[in-house]
Structures are given as C-alpha cells and as structure tokens.
N, C-alpha and C positions, 0 to 999 in steps of 0.2 A: 531228925525228921523221919516219920514213919511213912510207909508206902501209901497208906490210905489218904495222906495229905496231898499226894501228887496225882491222884486219879483224874484222868481225862474221860469225861462221860460222853464226849462228842463222837468218839470212834465207834462205829456200829458193831454189833454182834450178829453172827449168823446162826440160823437154825438148820437142822439137818436136812430139811426139805427144800432149802434154798438152792437155786441152781448154780452151777459153775459160772455161767455167764453173769449172773447177778453178783456173785462174789468177786469176779474179776473187775466188774464195773466199780465196785466199792473200793477195792484195793487201789485202783487207778484214781478214783475221785479223791480219796483221802491220803494218797501217796504213802501207803504202808506196805510192808513186805509180807505181813501176816494179818489174819483176822481171827478173833476168838470165836469158837463155836459153842453154843449152849443148847441144853435141852431142859426146859422148865427152869431156867436160870442156873442150872448146874453146869459148871465148866467142863467141857469135854476135851478141849485141846485147841491148838492153833493150827489153822490150815495156811499153807504158804502159797504165795503167788506162783512160784515155780511149779508146784504140784497141780495147781489149777490150770496152768498153761499146758501141762503135760496130759491133761484129761482127754480121753478119746472123743468126747461129745460135750459141748458146753451146755447142753440141756440136761445133763445128768444132775441129780441132787448131790450135794457135797457129802452126803452120807456114804456115797460110793468111795470116797477118799478117806474114810475114817481111819483106816489102818496107817495112813501117813500123818495123822494129827500129832503135833508135838506137845508133850505134856510139860509145857514150860509155864509155870505160874509161881507167884510169890504170895505169901499171906499178907493180909492188910495190916497186920500188927507187927511187922518186922521193919528193921532200918532200911532206908531207901538204897543203901549200898548193895543189899541183896538183889534188888532189881537191876542194878548196874551189872552185877555178876551174871544174872540170868540173860540179859541182853547180849552180853559178850559170848557166853557159852552157847546160846542157841542162834546167834547171829540174826536177831530180830530187831526191828525198830519200834516194836510195841511189846510191853510186858504185861500180861494179864495179872490182875490183883484179885485174889479170892478170899472169901471169909473162911472161918474154921469149918463151916458146913459145905465148903467147896462151891459156894455160889459166887458167880462173877460179879465183882463190885465195879469193875471198869478196867481200864488199861492205863499204863504210863508210857508216854512216848519218849523216844530217846532224846528228842529236842528238849523236853522238860528235864530229863535226867542230866543232860549236859549242862543246862543252866544251873541246876541245883548243885552239881559237882563243882562248877565254877565258884558258887557261893561258899561251898564247903571247903574248898582249897584257898579261899581268900583272894581269888583272882581280881576282885574289885577293890581290894585294899591297897593303899599306897605303901610301898616299902621296897627293900632290896632283896635280892636272891643270892644265896651262897650254896654251891654244891661241893660236897666233900666226898672223896672216895677213901674207904678204909677197910681193914679186916674186921669181920664181925666181932671178934674178940675185943677190939678197941672201942666199940661203940658204948658210950656212957652218956646218957641224957643229962645227968647232973653236971658233968664237966663241960659239955657243949653249952648248956644254959649259963654256966658260970662265966665262960669266956665271952659269950654275947653280952651278958648283963654287966660285965666288968667294963664294957665300953658304953655304958648308959643306953643300951638297946634291949629290946625284948623280942622273943620268938613269937611270931603270930601263928605260924604253922610249921610243922616238921613232918617230912615224909621220908620213908626209907624204902629202898628197893634192892634186892639181891640179884646179882648177875648169875644166872643158872650155870654158866660155863666156868667162870673164874671164882665164884663165891664171894667176890668183892661186894661190899655193902656201899650203896650210894645214898648219901643223906642230903636231902634238899631242905634248906632253911629259908623261910620267908621272914625277914626282919622288918621291924616297924619303922625303920628309917632308911632313906635312900643313900645317905652318906655312910657307906659301909667299909671304906678303905681301912679304917682302924681295926675293925672287926676281922677283916681278911688278914691283915698283918699279924694280929694276935694268934689266929689259928695257925698261920704259917710258922710263927715263932715257937708254937708248941708242936711243930712237926706234923701238922695235919696237911693232907694233900688236897688243897683247894683246886678243883678242876675247872670251876666256872664261877663268875660272880657278875652281877648286874645291878648297878646303882648309879648314883649321881656321877661318880668318876667315869663311868662308861659313857654317859651322855657327853661329858666334857671332852673325853678322849676322841669321840667321834666328831665333835665340832672342830677340835683342833686339827684332826686329820683332814677333814674336808677343807678347812681354811688353808692348810699347807698345800693341798692339791690345787686349790684355786690360785694361790700365789704363784706356784710353779707354772701353771697354765698361762697366767698373765705375763710371766717373764719370757715365754717362748716368742 
C-alpha cells in the first residue's frame, strides 16, 4: 500500500500568519503532537506542540518559529512503511505526505499506521507463532519453509530482527495453524533454538494449569 492511500484530510494545516495560540488550540483539539505548515499549498515543515508552548507570546505568528520546523515528510508514491520510519525517526504522531512538487497532500496519523501495520503483519489472521534465535549464517528461508511445510502448514508471515549487541538473528514465524507442536518439535530435531511458541497447546497448557490450581485450592 502506498502512502497516498492512507491520507487523512481531516487534520488541519497551518499558514505562516496563523498565531501560536491558534496552532496550540488545533493541536489540542485534534490530539496531535505536530501540525504541518504550508505556504500556497507548498509544505514548509512540521511545527511541534513543544515549540509552540515554548513561544514567548501566543499572539506571535508561527512564522517566528520557522527555524524550528521539522522537514519530515514522505512522498505520496512510496510504500507506507516509509511513513512508519518517518514517524519513529521524528517522534511525531502525524506524517505529512507530499507530492513530487512538494505540495501537501495530507497527513497520515500513527493510529492509521498502527492499524495498517497490524494488517501487514497478519495480526488478524488465525494461526500460531514460533520464534527462533540463530546465527545469521544459519538463516535459510528455503529450509525453514521446508520444515514448516513438511508438517502440512504454511508460513503466513516471516519477520527477522538482528540484536545489535550479540548479532543474533531472531526469526518470527506466523503459521497458518494453531496446532504447531509438531512444527516446533521438527525445528528442535534439526537443532533450531526455539525460544517461544504460541498455539493451541499453549491454550491447553494454561487451562490444565488453571485446573490444577483450582483442584489444589479445593483440597485445602
């Protein structure tokens, strides 16, 4: 999905002549940390609520704060993950989206980004989770897929993350079935370090544990 498909046109934009007090009122009304500033539809930058609060006079035009504007924007033709990266990098809960001519098309809110990330990661899809730690040199998608598919399962999503300190690669697999005990056993048989798994057997274990606790309590 491209950024232009997530644009929220309800978030207001500011003009240079707008006052600090107006800008503060809008950040409060729309519960945003930043607002985009434009001049004849050209994007000038983001003004932050913190900089507005630090202004000496709330009657000042926000043009007086222009040196503090953040040049944080993404093109309307790039993947939405670029907007996620911008939001993290600049610590904003809105991400301006601009055209190739630097005209402001609108903004993407972090709430919409989070929802789309959930869809992207398959959070709404039923299945099991398996987390494996390994050396980066051990990582082979073909072998991991073969192990999963040998148990009549399929990988819905695969995510990797490298620990900056140890260099260990963490691989998170989202499997299309909740019954994943056989898949976990196969990974362990091939000497993979399965550090976490969540599926049907986890639910059953929790029920059994709670049942035993109840029985122990009734015996007291």
